[in-house]
C-alpha positions in Angstrom: 6.8 -18.4 -9.1 5.2 -18.4 -5.6 3.0 -15.7 -4.3 1.6 -14.8 -0.9 -1.2 -12.2 -0.6 -2.6 -10.3 2.4 -5.1 -7.5 2.5 -6.6 -5.0 4.9 -9.3 -2.3 4.8 -9.0 1.2 6.2 -10.4 4.7 5.7 -8.2 7.8 5.0 -8.9 11.3 3.7 -7.3 13.5 1.1 -7.9 16.3 -1.4 -6.5 16.5 -4.9 -4.1 19.4 -5.7 -4.2 19.3 -9.5 -5.8 22.2 -11.5 -9.6 22.0 -11.6 -10.0 18.9 -9.5 -13.7 19.3 -9.2 -15.3 17.9 -6.0 -12.1 15.8 -5.4 -10.4 19.1 -4.5 -12.4 19.2 -1.3 -11.3 17.1 1.7 -13.1 13.8 1.5 -12.7 10.2 2.7 -12.2 6.9 0.9 -12.6 3.4 2.0 -9.4 1.7 0.8 -8.5 -1.9 0.5 -4.8 -2.5 0.5 -3.7 -5.8 -1.1 0.0 -6.8 -0.8 1.3 -9.6 -3.0 4.8 -11.0 -2.4 6.4 -13.1 -5.1 9.5 -15.2 -5.4 11.0 -18.2 -7.1 12.0 -20.2 -4.0 10.8 -21.1 -0.6 12.7 -21.1 2.7 13.7 -24.1 4.7 10.2 -24.4 6.2 8.4 -24.3 2.8 7.4 -20.6 3.1 7.9 -17.7 0.7 7.3 -15.5 3.8 5.9 -15.9 7.3 2.3 -14.8 6.8 2.0 -13.7 10.4 5.0 -11.5 10.0 3.7 -10.1 6.7 0.3 -9.4 8.3 1.9 -7.6 11.2 3.9 -5.5 8.7 0.8 -4.7 6.8 -1.1 -3.8 10.0 1.7 -1.4 10.9 1.6 0.2 7.4 -2.2 0.6 7.5 -1.9 2.1 11.0 0.2 4.9 9.4 -2.6 5.9 7.0 -5.8 4.9 8.8 -7.9 8.0 9.6 -5.1 10.3 8.4 -5.3 13.1 5.9 -2.8 12.1 3.3 -2.0 15.7 2.3 -0.7 16.3 5.8 1.9 13.5 5.8 5.5 14.2 5.0 5.7 11.6 2.3 3.0 13.4 0.3 4.7 16.9 0.6 4.7 18.5 -2.8 2.8 15.5 -4.3 -0.8 15.2 -5.5 -2.2 12.4 -3.3 -3.2 10.4 -6.3 -4.0 6.7 -5.9 -0.9 5.9 -8.0 1.4 7.9 -5.6 -0.3 6.3 -2.6 0.2 2.8 -3.9 4.0 3.5 -4.4 4.4 5.2 -1.0 2.4 2.5 0.8 4.6 -0.1 -0.8 7.8 1.7 0.2 6.7 1.9 3.9 5.5 -1.7 3.9 8.8 -3.0 2.5 11.0 -0.9 4.9 11.4 -3.6 7.5 10.2 -6.7 5.6 12.3 -9.7 6.6 11.6 -12.2 3.8 14.8 -13.0 1.9 13.0 -15.3 -0.6 10.7 -12.5 -1.8 11.8 -10.9 -5.1 8.9 -8.5 -5.7 6.2 -6.7 -3.7 3.1 -5.5 -5.5 0.7 -3.2 -3.7 -2.8 -2.7 -5.1 -5.0 0.0 -3.5 -8.7 -0.1 -4.2 -10.4 3.3 -3.6 -14.0 2.6 -2.7 -15.5 0.5 -5.5 -14.4 2.9 -8.2 -10.7 2.6 -8.9 -7.6 0.6 -8.3 -3.9 1.4 -8.7 -0.9 -0.9 -8.3 2.8 -0.5 -7.9 5.4 -3.2 -8.1 8.9 -3.0 -6.7 11.8 -5.4 -6.7 13.2 -6.1 -3.2 
């Protein structure tokens, strides 16, 4: 199995919408690190699992969607608590939308929230 991993840092805001969220129920910011790992069994004709420049551009476009945004205000979070787990899945879905890497079998997104917590979501492509 081959893997290619890229990552970016960004800041976004949210507030939790669960019962009794404590201070997390107030609007606050987090410094996120998004790590995207692509995995697959074979390489393309050039010896690549994926073109790292293209993957980096796709990650930059995905980060741009969320950088400095309030997650609760985005349509993909409508009716959802903006948990780290939901965010990892939604981030991965947006990243994968226009990914052009036929050799890639899975995409795993790990979001680190400050230095406190991490959540990951893996999807088959």
